[in-house]
C-alpha positions as CSV (number, residue, x, y, z in Angstrom):
1,E,-17.8,5.3,24.3
2,P,-20.0,2.8,22.5
3,L,-21.1,5.5,20.1
4,R,-17.5,6.5,19.3
5,E,-16.7,2.9,18.7
6,E,-19.7,2.5,16.4
7,T,-18.7,5.6,14.4
8,A,-15.1,4.4,14.0
9,L,-16.4,1.0,12.8
10,H,-18.7,2.7,10.3
11,S,-15.9,4.9,8.8
12,C,-13.5,1.9,8.7
13,R,-16.1,-0.2,7.0
14,R,-16.5,2.4,4.3
15,L,-12.7,2.4,3.7
16,I,-12.6,-1.3,3.3
17,E,-15.7,-1.5,1.1
18,N,-14.1,0.9,-1.4
19,V,-11.2,-1.5,-1.9
20,A,-11.6,-3.7,-5.0
21,I,-10.2,-6.8,-3.3
22,F,-12.7,-6.6,-0.5
23,K,-15.8,-5.5,-2.6
24,N,-17.9,-8.6,-2.3
25,L,-17.0,-9.7,1.3
26,P,-19.8,-11.1,3.4
27,K,-20.8,-8.7,6.1
28,N,-19.5,-10.9,9.0
29,I,-16.0,-11.1,7.4
30,L,-16.0,-7.4,6.7
31,Q,-16.9,-6.7,10.4
32,S,-14.2,-9.0,11.6
33,I,-11.6,-7.2,9.4
34,V,-12.8,-3.8,10.6
35,K,-12.4,-4.9,14.3
36,N,-8.8,-5.9,13.6
37,L,-7.7,-2.5,12.1
38,K,-5.1,-0.5,14.0
39,F,-5.0,3.3,13.8
40,E,-1.7,5.0,13.0
41,L,-0.9,8.7,12.5
42,Y,2.0,9.8,10.2
43,L,3.5,13.3,9.8
44,P,4.8,14.8,6.6
45,N,7.9,13.0,5.3
46,D,7.3,9.9,7.6
47,V,8.1,6.7,5.8
48,I,5.1,4.4,6.0
49,V,6.5,1.7,3.8
50,K,10.1,1.2,2.7
51,A,10.9,-0.5,-0.6
52,G,12.8,-3.7,0.0
53,A,11.5,-4.1,3.6
54,Q,9.6,-7.2,4.7
55,G,5.9,-6.7,4.4
56,D,3.4,-8.1,6.9
57,C,0.4,-5.7,6.6
58,M,-1.6,-3.4,4.3
59,F,-2.8,0.1,4.9
60,F,-6.0,2.1,4.4
61,L,-5.5,5.8,4.0
62,S,-8.4,7.5,5.9
63,S,-7.1,11.0,5.3
64,G,-4.1,12.7,4.0
65,T,-1.8,12.3,0.9
66,V,1.1,10.0,0.3
67,T,3.6,9.6,-2.5
68,V,4.5,6.1,-3.9
69,L,8.1,5.7,-5.1
70,T,10.0,3.0,-6.9
71,P,13.2,1.7,-5.1
72,T,15.2,4.1,-7.2
73,G,13.1,7.0,-6.0
74,K,10.9,7.6,-9.1
75,E,7.5,8.8,-8.2
76,I,4.7,6.4,-9.3
77,C,1.7,8.3,-8.0
78,H,0.1,10.1,-5.2
79,L,-2.7,8.5,-3.1
80,D,-5.2,10.3,-0.9
81,D,-8.3,9.9,1.2
82,G,-9.8,6.4,0.8
83,A,-6.8,4.8,-1.0
84,H,-5.0,1.6,0.1
85,F,-1.6,0.0,-0.4
86,G,0.5,-2.9,0.6
87,E,-2.2,-5.6,0.1
88,V,0.3,-8.1,-1.4
89,A,1.8,-8.5,2.1
90,L,-1.6,-9.9,3.3
91,L,-1.3,-12.7,0.8
92,V,2.4,-13.7,0.5
93,A,4.6,-14.4,3.5
94,D,8.2,-13.1,3.2
95,Q,7.3,-10.7,0.5
96,R,9.5,-7.6,0.1
97,R,7.8,-4.2,-0.5
98,V,8.2,-3.2,-4.1
99,A,7.7,0.5,-3.4
100,S,8.2,3.1,-0.7
101,V,5.2,5.1,0.6
102,I,5.9,8.5,2.2
103,A,3.5,10.9,3.9
104,I,3.2,14.2,2.1
105,E,1.0,15.7,4.8
106,V,-0.5,14.5,8.1
107,C,-2.0,11.1,7.3
108,E,-4.6,9.0,9.3
109,V,-4.0,5.4,8.4
110,Y,-5.5,2.1,9.5
111,R,-3.2,-1.0,9.3
112,L,-4.4,-4.6,8.8
113,D,-1.8,-7.2,9.8
114,R,-1.5,-10.4,7.8
115,K,-2.1,-12.7,10.8
116,D,-5.4,-10.9,11.6
117,F,-6.4,-11.0,7.9
118,R,-5.8,-14.7,7.6
119,Q,-7.9,-15.4,10.7
120,C,-10.8,-13.5,9.0
121,I,-10.6,-15.2,5.5
122,D,-10.2,-18.8,4.5
123,V,-6.9,-18.9,2.4
124,N,-8.3,-21.7,0.3
125,S,-11.5,-19.8,-0.8
126,E,-12.3,-18.3,-4.1
127,L,-12.4,-15.0,-2.3
128,F,-8.8,-15.3,-1.3
129,A,-7.8,-16.3,-4.9
130,E,-9.5,-13.1,-6.3
131,I,-7.8,-10.9,-3.7
132,E,-4.5,-12.6,-4.7
133,R,-5.0,-12.0,-8.4
134,I,-5.7,-8.2,-8.0
135,A,-2.7,-7.7,-5.7
136,T,-0.4,-9.5,-8.1
137,E,-1.5,-7.2,-11.0
138,R,-0.6,-4.2,-8.8
139,V,2.9,-5.5,-8.1
140,E,3.5,-6.3,-11.7
141,R,2.5,-2.7,-12.7
142,T,5.0,-1.3,-10.2
143,V,7.8,-3.6,-11.4
144,R,7.1,-2.6,-15.0
145,I,7.4,1.1,-14.2
146,E,10.7,0.6,-12.3
147,E,12.1,-1.4,-15.3
148,Q,11.0,1.4,-17.8
149,H,12.6,4.0,-15.6
150,K,15.9,2.1,-15.4
151,R,16.0,1.6,-19.2
152,F,15.3,5.3,-19.7
153,M,18.1,6.4,-17.3
154,M,20.6,4.1,-19.1
155,R,20.1,5.7,-22.5
156,P,23.3,7.7,-23.6
157,N,21.4,11.0,-23.9
158,N,20.1,10.6,-20.3
159,L,23.4,10.2,-18.6
160,R,23.0,13.7,-17.1
161,G,25.5,14.9,-14.6
162,L,28.3,12.7,-15.9
163,R,30.2,15.5,-17.7
164,L,33.6,16.0,-16.5
165,K,34.4,19.5,-15.3
166,E,37.4,21.1,-17.0
167,K,40.2,22.4,-14.9
168,T,40.8,26.1,-15.3
């Protein structure tokens, strides 16, 4: 049992260390975060995050592939082993999710809840400010993609499917 726990801690630590917002964390904070991770398993087509829903955690994708979609369903990207998403929810209370994340295949995911994260990191620190800056950039990118997609879809030559069928 202790060996299994140590192995899990090691693999989770690698997941977290690969995330830009956690790159320079002191070892004691990193260990504290790892101990607060919760394992979740998702099957293909399971919704992990729903756009517009209240966010209170972030996710680390240990294995599997997910698709990230704008609220209108436009695919932004695929994420796979080692990726992360939802970090804005760690920083901002009452933040709505800006994208949906859906499992494409079986996904092993670790969840970090906001309340646990805030117990690990001083919200007044430079470290917290840097994490906040990186997360904000990511949200702004998603919003830009969504706005571009809406503008594209409203162009006259893109109003597909609106032709009226003639009666015969």
